[in-house]
C-alpha positions in Angstrom: 44.2 19.8 -25.2 44.9 16.2 -26.5 43.8 14.6 -23.1 40.4 17.2 -23.2 39.9 15.8 -26.5 40.9 12.2 -26.7 38.1 9.8 -25.0 39.4 7.6 -22.4 37.3 4.6 -20.9 35.5 6.8 -19.0 34.2 9.5 -21.2 33.5 5.9 -23.3 31.2 4.4 -21.2 29.5 8.0 -20.1 28.7 8.6 -23.9 27.5 4.3 -23.8 25.1 5.1 -20.8 24.1 8.6 -20.9 23.4 8.8 -24.7 20.9 6.4 -24.7 19.4 7.5 -21.4 19.4 11.1 -22.8 17.0 9.4 -25.7 14.9 6.5 -23.6 11.0 7.5 -22.9 9.7 8.8 -19.7 9.0 5.2 -17.6 9.5 6.5 -14.2 6.0 7.1 -12.1 7.7 9.1 -9.3 9.0 11.4 -11.7 5.8 12.8 -12.6 4.7 13.7 -9.0 8.1 15.4 -9.1 7.1 17.6 -11.7 4.0 18.5 -10.4 5.3 19.3 -7.1 7.8 21.6 -8.7 5.5 23.0 -10.3 3.4 23.8 -7.1 6.4 25.0 -5.4 7.1 27.2 -8.2 3.8 28.8 -8.5 2.6 29.1 -4.9 5.6 28.1 -2.6 6.2 25.0 -0.1 2.5 23.8 0.3 0.9 23.9 4.0 -1.1 20.9 3.1 -1.0 18.0 0.2 -2.8 19.5 -3.0 -3.1 16.5 -5.0 -4.8 14.3 -2.8 -7.9 14.3 -0.3 -6.4 11.1 1.6 -3.3 12.4 2.2 -3.6 13.8 5.4 -0.1 14.1 6.3 2.5 16.4 4.3 5.0 14.9 2.0 8.5 15.6 3.3 10.6 18.2 1.4 13.5 16.0 1.3 13.6 15.9 -2.5 12.0 19.7 -3.2 15.4 20.9 -5.0 14.9 17.7 -7.4 11.6 18.4 -8.0 12.0 22.2 -9.3 14.8 21.0 -11.4 12.4 18.4 -13.2 9.8 21.1 -13.2 12.0 23.7 -14.9 13.6 20.7 -17.2 10.2 20.1 -18.8 9.6 23.8 -18.9 12.7 24.5 -21.1 12.9 21.0 -22.9 9.6 19.7 -22.7 9.1 16.0 -22.8 13.1 15.5 -23.3 13.8 17.8 -20.3 13.9 15.2 -17.7 15.9 12.2 -19.7 18.7 14.8 -20.3 18.6 15.9 -16.8 19.1 11.9 -15.9 21.4 11.7 -18.8 23.7 14.6 -17.0 23.9 13.6 -13.9 24.9 10.4 -14.8 27.4 11.3 -17.4 29.2 13.7 -14.8 29.2 10.6 -11.8 31.0 8.3 -14.5 33.4 11.0 -15.2 34.3 11.5 -11.9 34.2 7.9 -10.8 36.3 7.2 -13.7 38.7 10.1 -12.1 38.7 8.5 -8.7 39.7 5.1 -9.6 42.5 6.4 -11.8 44.1 7.7 -8.4 43.2 4.5 -6.6 44.4 1.9 -9.4 48.0 2.8 -9.5 49.3 0.6 -12.4 46.9 -1.7 -12.6 44.8 -0.4 -15.8 43.1 -3.4 -16.6 41.7 -4.0 -13.3 40.6 -0.3 -13.2 38.8 -0.8 -16.2 37.0 -4.0 -14.7 36.3 -1.9 -11.3 34.7 0.6 -13.8 32.1 -1.4 -15.3 31.4 -3.5 -12.4 30.6 -0.3 -10.2 28.0 0.8 -13.2 26.5 -2.5 -13.7 25.6 -2.1 -10.0 23.3 0.6 -11.2 22.2 -0.9 -14.7 18.6 -0.9 -13.2 18.6 2.7 -12.6 20.3 4.0 -16.4 17.2 4.8 -18.2 15.3 5.9 -15.1 14.3 9.7 -14.3 14.6 9.6 -10.6 16.3 11.8 -8.0 18.4 8.8 -6.5 20.9 9.7 -9.6 21.6 12.9 -7.7 21.8 10.9 -4.4 24.5 8.8 -6.3 26.6 11.8 -7.6 26.7 13.4 -4.3 27.8 10.2 -2.8 30.7 10.2 -5.5 31.4 13.6 -4.5 31.2 12.4 -0.6 34.1 9.5 -1.6 36.5 12.0 -3.2 36.3 14.5 -0.4 37.4 11.1 1.5 39.9 10.6 -0.5 41.4 14.0 -0.4 41.4 14.1 3.6 43.1 10.8 3.9 45.7 12.1 1.9 45.8 15.4 4.3 43.9 17.6 2.6 41.9 18.8 6.1 39.6 21.1 4.1 38.5 18.3 2.3 36.5 16.8 5.6 34.5 20.6 6.2 33.2 20.5 2.6 31.2 17.8 3.9 29.1 20.5 5.6 28.0 22.7 2.6 27.5 19.1 0.5 25.4 17.6 2.9 23.0 20.6 2.9 22.9 20.5 -1.1 22.2 16.9 -0.9 19.9 16.9 2.0 17.5 18.9 -0.4 17.7 16.6 -3.6 17.4 12.9 -2.0 17.5 11.5 1.4 20.2 9.5 0.8 22.2 12.6 2.4 22.6 10.6 5.4 25.3 8.2 3.5 27.5 11.0 3.6 28.0 11.7 7.4 28.1 8.0 7.8 31.3 7.6 5.3 32.9 10.1 7.5 32.3 8.6 11.0 33.2 5.3 9.5 36.3 6.5 8.2 37.0 8.1 11.6 36.9 4.6 12.9 38.9 3.0 10.2 41.6 6.0 10.7 41.9 5.1 14.2 42.2 1.3 13.7 44.5 2.1 11.1 47.0 4.0 13.4 48.4 5.6 10.6 48.7 8.7 12.5 50.3 8.4 15.8 49.2 9.8 19.2 47.9 13.3 19.4 47.8 14.0 15.9 45.4 10.6 15.6 43.3 12.0 18.1 42.7 15.4 16.6 42.3 13.9 13.1 39.5 11.5 14.9 38.0 14.4 16.5 37.7 16.4 13.6 36.0 14.1 11.7 33.1 13.3 14.5 32.9 17.3 14.8 32.1 17.3 11.1 30.0 14.6 10.8 27.7 16.1 13.6 27.9 20.0 11.7 27.0 17.7 8.6 24.0 16.1 10.8 22.7 19.7 11.3 23.6 21.1 8.3 21.2 19.0 6.7 18.6 21.0 8.5 18.9 23.7 6.4 15.8 22.9 4.0 12.3 23.6 4.0 11.7 20.5 6.7 14.2 22.2 9.2 14.4 19.9 12.1 12.5 17.1 10.5 14.9 16.4 8.2 17.7 15.2 10.1 15.2 12.6 11.7 13.7 11.9 8.0 15.8 8.8 7.4 14.9 7.2 10.9 11.2 8.5 10.4 11.1 6.5 7.0 12.8 3.3 8.2 10.5 3.0 11.2 7.1 4.6 9.7 7.1 3.7 6.2 9.3 0.6 6.1 6.1 -2.0 5.9 4.2 -0.1 3.3 6.1 -2.7 0.6 8.2 -0.1 -1.2 8.9 -1.7 -4.3 12.5 -1.1 -4.5 13.3 -1.7 -1.2 14.3 -5.7 -1.6 17.0 -7.7 -0.9 20.3 -7.7 -3.4 19.5 -10.7 -5.9 22.5 -12.3 -7.3 20.1 -13.4 -10.4 20.6 -9.7 -12.0 23.4 -7.5 -13.4 23.2 -5.4 -10.0 23.5 -8.3 -8.0 26.3 -10.1 -9.7 28.3 -6.7 -10.3 28.5 -5.7 -6.5 29.1 -10.0 -5.6 31.8 -9.8 -8.0 33.5 -6.2 -6.6 33.0 -7.7 -2.9 34.5 -10.7 -3.9 37.7 -8.6 -5.4 37.9 -6.0 -2.1 37.9 -9.3 0.0 41.0 -11.1 -2.0 43.0 -7.8 -2.5 42.3 -7.8 1.5 43.3 -11.0 2.2 46.9 -10.2 0.3 47.5 -7.2 1.1 50.8 -6.2 2.9 48.7 -3.3 5.5 45.0 -3.5 5.6 43.1 0.2 5.4 40.3 0.2 7.5 39.2 3.3 6.7 38.2 1.9 3.4 37.1 -1.6 4.4 34.6 -0.4 7.4 32.5 1.9 5.2 32.8 -0.5 2.0 31.8 -3.5 4.8 28.7 -1.3 6.3 27.3 -0.1 2.7 27.5 -3.8 1.3 25.7 -5.2 4.1 22.9 -2.6 3.8 23.3 -3.3 0.2 22.1 -6.8 0.5 19.1 -6.0 2.6 18.1 -3.2 0.4 19.5 -3.1 -3.1 19.1 0.3 -3.8 22.0 0.9 -2.1 24.2 -1.5 -4.1 25.7 1.7 -6.1 27.2 3.6 -3.4 28.7 0.3 -2.0 29.9 -0.5 -5.3 31.5 2.8 -5.3 33.6 1.9 -2.1 34.4 -1.6 -3.1 36.2 -0.8 -6.2 38.2 1.8 -4.4 38.9 -0.6 -1.5 40.0 -3.7 -4.1 42.3 -1.2 -6.0 44.2 0.1 -3.1 44.8 -2.8 -1.4 45.8 -4.4 -4.9 48.7 -1.7 -4.9 49.9 -2.6 -1.8 49.8 -6.4 -2.2 52.4 -8.9 -3.8 52.8 -8.9 -7.7 49.6 -11.0 -9.2 51.1 -15.0 -9.9 49.6 -15.6 -13.2 50.5 -18.6 -15.0 53.2 -17.3 -17.7 50.8 -17.3 -21.1 47.9 -15.8 -19.0 50.4 -13.0 -17.1 52.0 -11.9 -20.8 48.4 -11.3 -22.1 47.5 -9.6 -18.9 50.7 -7.3 -19.2 50.1 -6.6 -23.0 46.3 -5.4 -22.2 47.4 -3.5 -19.1 50.3 -1.9 -21.6 47.6 -1.0 -24.4 45.0 0.5 -21.7 48.0 2.7 -20.3 48.0 5.8 -22.6 44.1 5.5 -22.6 43.9 6.1 -18.5 46.8 8.6 -18.6 46.6 10.7 -21.6 43.1 10.5 -22.6 39.7 12.3 -21.2 37.3 13.5 -23.4 34.8 14.0 -21.0 34.1 16.9 -23.2 32.3 14.7 -25.8 29.5 13.7 -23.6 28.9 17.1 -22.4 28.8 18.6 -25.8 26.5 15.9 -27.2 24.1 16.2 -24.1 24.4 20.0 -25.2 23.0 19.4 -28.8 20.6 17.7 -27.9 19.2 20.0 -25.5 19.3 22.9 -27.9 17.4 20.7 -30.2 14.8 19.7 -27.2 14.5 23.2 -26.5 14.4 24.4 -29.9 11.0 22.5 -30.6 9.8 21.2 -27.2 8.1 17.5 -27.2 4.9 17.8 -24.6 5.3 15.2 -21.7 2.6 12.8 -23.0 4.4 12.3 -26.1 7.5 11.1 -24.7 5.8 9.0 -22.0 6.5 5.4 -22.5 2.9 3.8 -23.4 3.8 0.4 -21.6 4.0 1.8 -18.5 1.1 4.5 -19.1 -1.9 4.6 -20.2 -1.5 8.1 -22.1 -4.5 8.4 -24.1 -6.7 7.6 -21.3 -4.7 10.5 -18.9 -5.6 12.9 -22.0 -8.9 12.1 -22.2 -9.0 12.2 -18.1 -7.9 15.9 -18.6 -10.6 17.3 -20.5 -13.0 16.0 -18.1 -14.6 18.0 -15.5 -12.4 18.1 -12.2 -13.2 14.8 -9.6 -11.7 12.5 -7.4 -9.9 9.6 -9.5 -9.7 6.2 -8.0 -6.2 4.9 -9.6 -3.6 2.4 -9.2 0.0 3.4 -7.2 1.9 3.8 -10.2 -0.4 6.2 -12.2 -1.2 8.6 -9.4 1.9 11.5 -10.0 1.2 11.2 -13.9 -2.8 12.3 -13.0 -1.3 15.2 -11.0 0.9 16.1 -13.5 -0.8 15.8 -17.1 -4.6 16.7 -15.4 -3.3 18.9 -12.4 -4.0 18.9 -8.9 -7.9 19.6 -9.3 -8.0 16.2 -10.4 -7.5 14.6 -6.5 -5.9 11.0 -6.7 -6.8 8.4 -4.2 -2.9 7.6 -3.8 0.6 7.8 -5.3 4.6 6.7 -5.5 5.3 9.1 -2.1 4.4 6.7 1.0 4.7 9.1 3.4 1.6 11.5 3.2 -1.3 8.6 3.0 -2.0 7.1 6.8 -1.7 3.4 7.0 -5.6 2.9 6.9 -5.4 4.5 2.9 -2.8 1.8 2.4 -5.1 -1.2 3.9 -7.9 0.4 2.2 -5.6 0.3 -1.3 -5.0 -3.1 -0.9 -8.4 -4.4 -0.2 -9.7 -2.7 -3.4 -6.9 -3.7 -5.4 -7.1 -7.5 -4.5 -11.1 -7.6 -3.4 -10.0 -8.5 0.3 -13.0 -8.2 2.9 -13.9 -4.4 3.6 -12.9 -3.4 -0.2 -16.6 -2.4 -1.0 -17.1 -0.3 2.3 -13.8 1.5 1.0 -14.8 2.3 -2.2 -18.0 3.5 -1.1 -16.2 6.0 1.3 -14.0 7.4 -1.1 -17.0 7.9 -3.8 -14.8 8.1 -7.0 -15.9 10.0 -9.6 -13.3 8.6 -12.2 -11.8 5.0 -12.3 -7.9 5.0 -13.7 -7.1 1.5 -13.4 -5.0 -1.3 -14.8 -6.1 -4.9 -16.0 -2.1 -5.9 -15.2 -0.8 -7.9 -12.3 -4.1 -7.9 -9.7 -6.3 -4.9 -11.2 -8.7 -7.2 -13.5 -10.6 -8.0 -10.5 -11.8 -4.6 -9.5 -12.3 -3.7 -13.0 -14.6 -6.8 -13.5 -16.8 -6.1 -10.2 -17.4 -2.4 -11.0 -18.2 -3.2 -15.3 -20.8 -5.7 -13.3 -21.9 -3.0 -11.6 -22.7 -0.5 -14.5 -19.2 1.2 -14.6 -18.2 1.8 -18.1 -14.7 2.0 -20.1 -14.3 5.6 -22.1 -10.9 4.8 -22.8 -8.6 1.4 -22.5 -5.4 0.4 -23.5 -2.4 -1.9 -22.7 -1.2 -0.1 -19.9 -4.6 0.9 -18.2 -7.9 2.8 -19.1 -10.3 5.5 -17.8 -13.8 3.9 -16.5 -16.8 6.0 -15.5 -19.4 5.5 -13.0 -23.3 4.4 -14.4 -25.3 7.7 -14.2 -26.6 8.9 -10.9 -29.9 9.3 -10.0 
């Protein structure tokens, strides 16, 4: 009972991350097309054509349909607080599970365990206040690492649990491919480790490979069926050149990059001094770290594996050779943290706090628009648009989902945050219009919008100035953007 009530390091960190996330304003433009899609699925089932845009000639892959439905339900139950509460709950559970994972790996090194815990979540600081499906991807990956650890310790059923995990994961977020990849790298690493001998090693390798294959097939248990196992390859080959905003190389100049670099350095140092190296951990950790240097979005997953690898290798290495005064201080801090790691839990408090917030939000739900961050969304312009007759909207990339969620599918957007439904020529025309490149006027006239929902920020002001010179007038304009109407037609 004492462990249940006394908050430990993981519970305190969960409160520090999840509670501000629950109170934060909605700022993710992806969230709104998730809500719009979820509402459509609940009301009409899976669409056979895109309901939100006339330019979306390809159907959006349903790799996040379950998250879309969860987002729509959360907004229905708790209004504008719902998506924030959903993100906060997933974050809290993830922190608590990573705390349990590192507690097993750290052995007697309690202070290093705390440092690794902080660095793991430093590597995803950019996502703390974002209401995005990738939180569920991160949580699923932590569950996958927990299963890997159980499997390494002889729990054979843990490997087979990858199959239902991937089947659920594939319907929540496109990062599901990291699950089979993790198990496959583990199988190769265990073969290199030689922990078990002869026929047993061969049997375990064959078992892991079989589970990987079945997990890949299990991803097809989704509305996209056989397209789902091919989704990661289709995305990288078909949409990587669309300049997806978050698919950029790792930067050492932010908290995410610095945290991952620190964990990578710690893991390399620990592996170099360990008496025996565990390639079952090092191979997947190295693979994901290399991917994260190219695409920062994978940093949270790489950080978890690096932290576990570092702590386990430190356990098998010699004692840390600190100078006398530093060693004494380190041991005192370790002794002070020992009861906090071993006898404290307290996760019930952060979960109870989120439950209380949910009850308050459910008793008096706020509207979505009242919870939108006005630094990123022209809320008044969106409200005015929803009161005008339905029509075609020429909009910036970031406003498309908000139009679909707040005004409805009758207000057809030109583009939104989904890459796949829009063919290359639509992306090219959007770029022409936004930057006034050659051919922009032809693209504009082909679309013939009824409304312009645009922003003067970044490179948006050029188009507004040209259109205002041609008779378009601002109906409402605010910091994040505004709504313009065309000149009267003859």
